[in-house]
MARBA-3410 file (N, C-alpha, C, O; in Angstrom, 1 decimal):
170
-36.4,-23.1,5.1,-37.7,-23.6,5.1,-37.9,-24.9,6.0,-38.9,-25.0,6.7 ~ -36.9,-25.7,6.0,-37.0,-26.9,6.8,-37.1,-26.6,8.3,-37.9,-27.2,9.0 ~ -36.4,-25.5,8.7,-36.4,-25.1,10.1,-37.8,-24.6,10.4,-38.4,-24.9,11.5 ~ -38.5,-23.9,9.5,-39.8,-23.4,9.8,-40.8,-24.5,9.9,-41.7,-24.5,10.7 ~ -40.6,-25.6,9.1,-41.5,-26.8,9.2,-41.3,-27.4,10.6,-42.3,-27.9,11.2
-40.1,-27.5,11.0,-39.8,-28.2,12.3,-40.4,-27.3,13.4,-41.0,-27.9,14.3 ~ -40.3,-26.0,13.3,-40.9,-25.1,14.4,-42.4,-25.3,14.4,-43.0,-25.3,15.4 ~ -43.0,-25.3,13.2,-44.5,-25.5,13.1,-44.9,-26.8,13.8,-45.9,-26.8,14.6 ~ -44.2,-27.9,13.5,-44.6,-29.2,14.1,-44.4,-29.1,15.7,-45.2,-29.6,16.4 ~ -43.3,-28.4,16.0,-43.0,-28.4,17.5,-44.1,-27.6,18.2,-44.5,-27.9,19.3
-44.6,-26.5,17.7,-45.5,-25.6,18.3,-47.0,-26.0,18.1,-47.9,-25.6,18.9 ~ -47.2,-26.8,17.1,-48.7,-27.2,16.9,-49.1,-28.5,17.5,-50.3,-28.9,17.3 ~ -48.3,-29.1,18.3,-48.8,-30.3,19.0,-49.2,-29.9,20.4,-49.1,-28.7,20.8 ~ -49.8,-30.8,21.1,-50.4,-30.4,22.4,-49.4,-29.9,23.5,-49.7,-29.2,24.4 ~ -48.1,-30.3,23.3,-47.1,-29.9,24.2,-46.2,-28.8,23.6,-45.0,-28.7,23.9
-46.8,-28.0,22.8,-46.1,-27.0,22.0,-45.3,-26.0,22.8,-44.2,-25.6,22.4 ~ -45.8,-25.5,23.9,-45.2,-24.6,24.7,-43.9,-25.1,25.4,-43.0,-24.3,25.8 ~ -43.8,-26.4,25.5,-42.6,-27.0,26.1,-41.4,-26.8,25.1,-40.3,-26.9,25.5 ~ -41.7,-26.6,23.8,-40.7,-26.4,22.8,-40.0,-25.0,22.9,-38.9,-24.8,22.4 ~ -40.7,-24.1,23.6,-40.1,-22.7,23.6,-38.7,-22.6,24.1,-37.9,-21.8,23.5
-38.3,-23.3,25.2,-36.9,-23.1,25.6,-35.9,-23.6,24.5,-34.8,-23.1,24.3 ~ -36.4,-24.6,23.8,-35.5,-25.2,22.7,-35.5,-24.3,21.5,-34.5,-24.2,20.8 ~ -36.5,-23.6,21.3,-36.6,-22.6,20.1,-35.7,-21.4,20.5,-34.9,-20.9,19.7 ~ -35.8,-21.0,21.8,-34.9,-19.9,22.2,-33.4,-20.3,22.1,-32.5,-19.6,21.7 ~ -33.1,-21.6,22.4,-31.8,-22.1,22.4,-31.3,-22.0,20.9,-30.2,-21.6,20.6
-32.2,-22.4,20.0,-31.8,-22.4,18.6,-31.6,-21.0,18.0,-30.6,-20.8,17.3 ~ -32.5,-20.1,18.5,-32.3,-18.7,18.1,-31.0,-18.2,18.7,-30.3,-17.5,18.0 ~ -30.7,-18.4,19.9,-29.5,-18.0,20.5,-28.3,-18.5,19.8,-27.3,-17.8,19.6 ~ -28.3,-19.7,19.4,-27.2,-20.3,18.6,-27.1,-19.6,17.3,-25.9,-19.3,16.9 ~ -28.2,-19.3,16.6,-28.1,-18.6,15.4,-27.4,-17.2,15.5,-26.6,-16.8,14.7
-27.9,-16.5,16.6,-27.3,-15.2,16.8,-25.8,-15.3,17.1,-25.0,-14.5,16.6 ~ -25.4,-16.3,17.9,-24.0,-16.5,18.3,-23.2,-16.8,17.0,-22.1,-16.3,16.8 ~ -23.7,-17.7,16.2,-23.0,-18.0,14.9,-22.9,-16.8,14.0,-21.8,-16.5,13.5 ~ -23.9,-16.0,13.9,-23.8,-14.8,13.1,-22.8,-13.8,13.7,-22.1,-13.2,13.0 ~ -22.8,-13.7,15.0,-21.8,-12.8,15.7,-20.4,-13.3,15.3,-19.5,-12.5,15.0
-20.1,-14.6,15.4,-18.8,-15.1,15.0,-18.4,-14.8,13.6,-17.3,-14.4,13.3 ~ -19.5,-15.0,12.7,-19.2,-14.7,11.3,-18.9,-13.2,11.1,-18.0,-12.9,10.3 ~ -19.7,-12.3,11.7,-19.5,-10.9,11.5,-18.2,-10.4,12.1,-17.6,-9.6,11.5 ~ -17.8,-11.0,13.2,-16.5,-10.6,13.8,-15.4,-11.0,12.9,-14.4,-10.3,12.7 ~ -15.5,-12.2,12.3,-14.4,-12.7,11.3,-14.4,-11.7,10.1,-13.3,-11.4,9.7
-15.5,-11.3,9.6,-15.5,-10.3,8.5,-14.9,-9.0,8.9,-14.1,-8.4,8.1 ~ -15.2,-8.6,10.1,-14.6,-7.3,10.6,-13.1,-7.4,10.7,-12.4,-6.4,10.4 ~ -12.6,-8.5,11.2,-11.2,-8.7,11.4,-10.5,-8.7,10.0,-9.5,-8.1,9.8 ~ -11.2,-9.4,9.0,-10.6,-9.5,7.7,-10.5,-8.0,7.1,-9.5,-7.7,6.4 ~ -11.5,-7.2,7.3,-11.5,-5.9,6.8,-10.4,-5.0,7.5,-9.7,-4.2,6.8
-10.2,-5.2,8.7,-9.1,-4.5,9.4,-7.8,-4.9,8.9,-6.9,-4.0,8.7 ~ -7.5,-6.2,8.7,-6.3,-6.7,8.2,-6.1,-6.1,6.7,-5.0,-5.8,6.4 ~ -7.2,-6.1,5.9,-7.1,-5.6,4.6,-6.7,-4.1,4.6,-5.9,-3.6,3.8 ~ -7.3,-3.4,5.5,-6.9,-1.9,5.7,-5.5,-1.8,6.0,-4.8,-0.9,5.5 ~ -5.0,-2.6,7.0,-3.5,-2.6,7.3,-2.7,-2.9,6.1,-1.6,-2.3,5.9
-3.1,-3.8,5.2,-2.4,-4.2,4.0,-2.3,-2.9,3.1,-1.3,-2.6,2.5 ~ -3.5,-2.2,3.0,-3.5,-1.0,2.1,-2.5,0.0,2.6,-1.8,0.7,1.8 ~ -2.4,0.2,3.9,-1.5,1.1,4.5,-0.1,0.7,4.2,0.8,1.5,3.9 ~ 0.2,-0.6,4.4,1.6,-1.1,4.1,2.0,-0.9,2.6,3.1,-0.6,2.3 ~ 1.0,-1.1,1.7,1.3,-0.8,0.3,1.6,0.7,0.0,2.5,1.0,-0.7
0.8,1.5,0.7,1.0,2.9,0.5,2.4,3.3,1.1,3.1,4.2,0.5 ~ 2.8,2.7,2.2,4.1,3.0,2.8,5.2,2.5,1.9,6.3,3.1,1.8 ~ 5.0,1.4,1.2,6.0,0.8,0.2,6.2,1.9,-0.9,7.3,2.1,-1.4 ~ 5.1,2.4,-1.4,5.2,3.4,-2.5,5.9,4.7,-2.0,6.7,5.3,-2.7 ~ 5.6,5.1,-0.7,6.4,6.2,-0.1,7.8,5.9,0.0,8.7,6.8,-0.3
8.2,4.7,0.4,9.6,4.3,0.6,10.3,4.3,-0.7,11.5,4.8,-0.8 ~ 9.6,3.9,-1.8,10.2,3.9,-3.2,10.5,5.4,-3.5,11.6,5.7,-3.9 ~ 9.6,6.3,-3.4,9.8,7.7,-3.7,10.9,8.3,-2.9,11.6,9.1,-3.4 ~ 10.9,8.0,-1.6,12.0,8.5,-0.8,13.3,8.1,-1.2,14.3,8.9,-1.2 ~ 13.5,6.8,-1.6,14.7,6.3,-2.0,15.2,7.0,-3.4,16.4,7.3,-3.5
14.2,7.1,-4.3,14.5,7.8,-5.6,15.0,9.2,-5.2,16.0,9.7,-5.8 ~ 14.3,9.9,-4.4,14.7,11.3,-4.0,16.1,11.3,-3.4,16.9,12.1,-3.8 ~ 16.3,10.5,-2.4,17.6,10.4,-1.8,18.7,10.1,-2.7,19.8,10.7,-2.6 ~ 18.5,9.2,-3.7,19.5,8.9,-4.7,19.8,10.1,-5.5,20.9,10.4,-5.8 ~ 18.7,10.8,-5.9,18.9,12.0,-6.7,19.7,13.1,-6.0,20.6,13.7,-6.6
19.4,13.3,-4.7,20.2,14.2,-3.9,21.6,13.8,-3.8,22.5,14.7,-3.9 ~ 21.9,12.6,-3.5,23.2,12.1,-3.4,24.0,12.2,-4.7,25.2,12.5,-4.7 ~ 23.3,12.0,-5.8,24.0,12.1,-7.2,24.4,13.6,-7.4,25.4,13.9,-7.9 ~ 23.4,14.5,-7.0,23.7,15.9,-7.1,25.0,16.3,-6.2,25.8,17.1,-6.7 ~ 25.0,15.8,-5.0,26.1,16.2,-4.1,27.4,15.6,-4.7,28.5,16.2,-4.6
27.4,14.4,-5.3,28.6,13.8,-5.9,29.1,14.6,-7.1,30.3,14.9,-7.2 ~ 28.2,15.1,-7.9,28.5,16.0,-9.1,29.2,17.2,-8.5,30.2,17.7,-9.0 ~ 28.6,17.8,-7.5,29.1,19.0,-6.9,30.5,18.8,-6.3,31.4,19.6,-6.5 ~ 30.7,17.7,-5.7,32.0,17.3,-5.1,33.1,17.2,-6.2,34.2,17.7,-6.1 ~ 32.7,16.4,-7.2,33.7,16.3,-8.4,33.9,17.6,-9.0,35.1,17.9,-9.4
32.9,18.4,-9.2,33.1,19.8,-9.8,34.0,20.6,-8.9,34.9,21.3,-9.5 ~ 33.8,20.5,-7.6,34.7,21.3,-6.7,36.1,20.8,-6.8,37.1,21.6,-6.8 ~ 36.3,19.5,-6.9,37.7,19.0,-7.0,38.3,19.5,-8.3,39.5,19.9,-8.3 ~ 37.6,19.4,-9.4,38.2,19.8,-10.7,38.5,21.3,-10.7,39.6,21.7,-11.2 ~ 37.6,22.1,-10.1,37.9,23.5,-10.0,39.1,23.8,-9.2,40.0,24.6,-9.6
39.3,23.2,-8.1,40.5,23.4,-7.2,41.7,22.9,-7.9,42.8,23.6,-7.8 ~ 41.7,21.8,-8.6,42.9,21.3,-9.3,43.2,22.3,-10.5,44.4,22.6,-10.7 ~ 42.2,22.7,-11.2,42.4,23.7,-12.3,42.9,25.0,-11.8,43.8,25.6,-12.4 ~ 42.4,25.4,-10.7,42.9,26.7,-10.1,44.3,26.7,-9.7,45.0,27.7,-9.7 ~ 44.7,25.4,-9.3,46.1,25.2,-8.9,47.0,25.0,-10.1,48.2,24.9,-9.9
46.4,24.9,-11.3,47.2,24.6,-12.5,47.7,23.2,-12.7,48.6,23.0,-13.3 ~ 46.9,22.3,-12.1,47.2,20.8,-12.2,46.5,20.3,-13.4,45.4,20.6,-13.7 ~ 47.3,19.4,-14.1,46.7,18.7,-15.3,45.8,17.6,-14.8,46.2,16.7,-14.0 ~ 44.5,17.6,-15.2,43.5,16.6,-14.7,43.5,15.4,-15.6,42.8,14.4,-15.2 ~ 44.2,15.3,-16.7,44.1,14.2,-17.6,45.0,13.0,-17.2,44.9,11.9,-17.9
45.8,13.1,-16.2,46.7,12.0,-15.8,47.2,12.1,-14.4,47.0,13.2,-13.8 ~ 47.7,11.1,-13.9,48.4,11.1,-12.6,47.4,11.1,-11.4,46.2,10.6,-11.5 ~ 47.9,11.6,-10.3,47.1,11.6,-9.0,45.7,12.3,-9.1,44.7,11.8,-8.6 ~ 45.7,13.5,-9.8,44.4,14.2,-9.9,43.3,13.3,-10.6,42.2,13.2,-10.2 ~ 43.7,12.6,-11.6,42.8,11.7,-12.4,42.4,10.6,-11.5,41.2,10.2,-11.4
43.3,10.0,-10.7,43.0,8.9,-9.8,42.0,9.4,-8.7,41.1,8.7,-8.3 ~ 42.3,10.6,-8.2,41.4,11.1,-7.1,40.0,11.3,-7.6,39.0,10.9,-6.9 ~ 39.9,11.9,-8.8,38.5,12.1,-9.4,37.8,10.7,-9.6,36.6,10.6,-9.4 ~ 38.6,9.8,-10.1,38.0,8.5,-10.4,37.6,7.8,-9.1,36.5,7.1,-9.1 ~ 38.4,7.9,-8.1,38.1,7.3,-6.8,36.8,8.0,-6.2,36.0,7.3,-5.6
36.7,9.3,-6.3,35.5,10.0,-5.8,34.3,9.5,-6.5,33.3,9.3,-5.9 ~ 34.4,9.4,-7.8,33.3,8.9,-8.6,32.8,7.5,-8.2,31.7,7.2,-8.1 ~ 33.9,6.6,-8.1,33.6,5.2,-7.7,32.9,5.1,-6.3,32.0,4.4,-6.1 ~ 33.4,5.9,-5.4,32.9,5.9,-4.0,31.4,6.4,-4.0,30.5,5.9,-3.3 ~ 31.2,7.5,-4.8,29.9,8.1,-5.0,28.9,7.1,-5.5,27.8,7.0,-5.1
29.3,6.3,-6.6,28.5,5.3,-7.2,28.2,4.2,-6.2,27.0,3.7,-6.1 ~ 29.1,3.8,-5.3,28.8,2.9,-4.2,27.8,3.4,-3.3,26.9,2.7,-2.8 ~ 27.9,4.7,-2.9,26.9,5.3,-2.1,25.5,5.2,-2.7,24.5,4.9,-2.1 ~ 25.4,5.6,-4.0,24.2,5.6,-4.7,23.6,4.2,-4.8,22.4,4.0,-4.6 ~ 24.4,3.1,-5.0,24.0,1.8,-5.0,23.4,1.3,-3.6,22.4,0.6,-3.6
24.1,1.8,-2.5,23.6,1.5,-1.2,22.2,2.2,-0.9,21.4,1.6,-0.3 ~ 22.0,3.4,-1.4,20.7,4.1,-1.2,19.7,3.3,-2.0,18.6,3.1,-1.5 ~ 20.0,2.8,-3.2,19.0,2.0,-4.0,18.7,0.7,-3.3,17.5,0.3,-3.2 ~ 19.7,0.1,-2.8,19.5,-1.2,-2.1,18.7,-1.0,-0.8,17.8,-1.8,-0.5 ~ 19.0,0.1,0.0,18.2,0.4,1.2,16.8,0.6,0.8,15.9,0.2,1.6
16.5,1.3,-0.3,15.1,1.6,-0.7,14.4,0.3,-1.1,13.3,0.1,-0.8 ~ 15.1,-0.6,-1.8,14.6,-1.9,-2.2,14.2,-2.7,-1.0,13.1,-3.4,-1.0 ~ 15.1,-2.7,0.0,14.8,-3.5,1.2,13.6,-2.9,1.9,12.7,-3.7,2.4 ~ 13.5,-1.6,2.0,12.3,-1.0,2.7,11.0,-1.3,2.0,10.0,-1.6,2.6 ~ 11.1,-1.2,0.7,9.9,-1.5,-0.2,9.5,-3.0,0.0,8.3,-3.3,0.2
10.4,-3.9,-0.1,10.1,-5.3,0.1,9.5,-5.6,1.5,8.6,-6.4,1.6 ~ 10.1,-5.0,2.5,9.6,-5.2,3.9,8.1,-4.7,3.9,7.3,-5.5,4.5 ~ 7.8,-3.6,3.4,6.4,-3.1,3.4,5.5,-4.0,2.6,4.3,-4.2,3.1 ~ 5.9,-4.4,1.5,5.1,-5.3,0.7,4.9,-6.6,1.4,3.8,-7.2,1.3 ~ 5.9,-7.1,2.1,5.7,-8.4,2.8,4.7,-8.1,4.0,3.9,-9.0,4.3
4.7,-7.0,4.6,3.8,-6.7,5.7,2.3,-6.7,5.1,1.4,-7.2,5.7 ~ 2.2,-6.2,3.9,0.9,-6.1,3.2,0.4,-7.6,2.9,-0.7,-7.9,3.2 ~ 1.3,-8.4,2.4,1.0,-9.8,2.1,0.6,-10.5,3.3,-0.4,-11.2,3.3 ~ 1.3,-10.3,4.4,1.1,-11.0,5.7,-0.3,-10.6,6.2,-1.1,-11.4,6.7 ~ -0.6,-9.3,6.1,-1.9,-8.8,6.7,-3.0,-9.4,5.9,-4.0,-9.7,6.5
-2.9,-9.5,4.6,-4.0,-10.1,3.7,-4.1,-11.6,4.1,-5.2,-12.0,4.2 ~ -3.0,-12.3,4.3,-3.0,-13.7,4.8,-3.8,-13.8,6.1,-4.7,-14.6,6.2 ~ -3.5,-12.9,7.1,-4.2,-13.0,8.4,-5.6,-12.7,8.2,-6.5,-13.4,8.9 ~ -6.0,-11.8,7.4,-7.4,-11.5,7.1,-8.1,-12.6,6.5,-9.2,-13.0,7.0 ~ -7.5,-13.3,5.6,-8.1,-14.4,5.0,-8.3,-15.6,5.9,-9.3,-16.2,5.9
-7.3,-15.8,6.7,-7.3,-16.8,7.8,-8.4,-16.5,8.8,-9.2,-17.4,9.2 ~ -8.5,-15.2,9.2,-9.6,-14.8,10.2,-10.9,-15.1,9.6,-11.8,-15.6,10.4 ~ -11.2,-14.8,8.3,-12.5,-15.0,7.7,-12.8,-16.5,7.7,-13.9,-16.9,8.1 ~ -11.9,-17.3,7.2,-12.1,-18.7,7.1,-12.3,-19.4,8.5,-13.3,-20.2,8.6 ~ -11.5,-19.0,9.5,-11.7,-19.5,10.8,-13.0,-19.1,11.4,-13.7,-19.9,12.0
-13.4,-17.8,11.2,-14.7,-17.3,11.8,-15.8,-18.0,11.1,-16.8,-18.4,11.7 ~ -15.8,-18.3,9.8,-16.9,-18.9,9.1,-17.0,-20.4,9.6,-18.1,-20.8,9.8 ~ -15.9,-21.0,9.7,-15.9,-22.4,10.2,-16.5,-22.5,11.6,-17.3,-23.3,12.0 ~ -16.0,-21.6,12.4,-16.5,-21.5,13.9,-18.0,-21.2,13.9,-18.7,-21.9,14.7 ~ -18.4,-20.3,13.1,-19.9,-20.0,13.0,-20.7,-21.2,12.6,-21.8,-21.5,13.1
-20.2,-21.9,11.6,-20.9,-23.0,11.1,-21.0,-24.1,12.2,-22.0,-24.7,12.5 ~ -19.8,-24.3,12.9,-19.8,-25.3,14.0,-20.7,-25.0,15.1,-21.4,-25.9,15.7 ~ -20.7,-23.7,15.5,-21.6,-23.3,16.5,-23.1,-23.5,16.1,-23.9,-24.0,16.9 ~ -23.4,-23.2,14.9,-24.8,-23.3,14.4,-25.2,-24.8,14.4,-26.3,-25.1,14.9 ~ -24.4,-25.6,13.9,-24.7,-27.1,13.8,-24.8,-27.7,15.2,-25.8,-28.4,15.5
-23.9,-27.4,16.1,-23.8,-27.9,17.4,-25.1,-27.4,18.2,-25.7,-28.2,18.9 ~ -25.3,-26.1,18.2,-26.4,-25.6,18.9,-27.8,-26.1,18.5,-28.7,-26.5,19.3 ~ -27.9,-26.2,17.1,-29.2,-26.7,16.6,-29.4,-28.2,17.0,-30.5,-28.6,17.3 ~ -28.3,-28.9,16.9,-28.4,-30.3,17.2,-28.7,-30.5,18.7,-29.6,-31.3,19.1 ~ -28.1,-29.7,19.6,-28.5,-29.8,21.0,-29.9,-29.5,21.3,-30.6,-30.1,22.1
-30.4,-28.4,20.6,-31.8,-28.0,20.8,-32.7,-29.2,20.2,-33.7,-29.5,20.9 ~ -32.4,-29.7,19.1,-33.3,-30.8,18.6,-33.2,-32.1,19.5,-34.2,-32.7,19.8 ~ -32.0,-32.4,19.9,-31.9,-33.6,20.9,-32.6,-33.3,22.2,-33.3,-34.2,22.7 ~ -32.5,-32.1,22.7,-33.2,-31.8,23.9,-34.7,-31.8,23.8,-35.4,-32.3,24.7 ~ -35.2,-31.4,22.6,-36.6,-31.4,22.4,-37.1,-32.8,22.2,-38.2,-33.2,22.7
-36.3,-33.6,21.4,-36.7,-35.0,21.1,-36.7,-35.8,22.4,-37.5,-36.7,22.6 ~ -35.7,-35.6,23.2,-35.6,-36.3,24.5,-36.7,-36.0,25.4,-37.2,-36.8,26.2 ~ -37.2,-34.8,25.3,-38.3,-34.4,26.2,-39.6,-35.1,25.8,-40.5,-35.4,26.6 ~ -39.7,-35.4,24.5,-40.9,-36.1,24.0,-40.9,-37.6,24.2,-41.9,-38.2,24.0 ~ -39.8,-38.1,24.5,-39.7,-39.6,24.7,-40.1,-40.1,26.0,-40.0,-41.3,26.3
END
């Protein structure tokens, strides 16, 4: 409302047409400020979209790790079963001695492999979630920076237009 009152005063005096370049300058400033603000919002939306993709990737990485762990567990059971079958077929007692140690070592190494698969999945999920967090941070920063820039452009441009018009009337 205040701007409209200023424009009315500028145009309703005897030298009103002289104000037109300053009005155009003010309008141009407003358009520029709005463009900066809109650009910042678009950047924020793009970063937010990237964050959503990273979150979906994190979910996929978790599912992949669970699947790979299940497959590795199945292969471990099959390997231990094959070892038991071969020992039994050879007539070896599985309850003591070397056969028992071999089966225990196979199981221990298999569990280490399963732990590494879980760890690798956790690392991949954490990496993707960090990407999402960083993208959201960048989006928030872009929005704040764009809003501040738009405000600065608006204030500076309107001040220049007002000073130019006031200087013309002195």
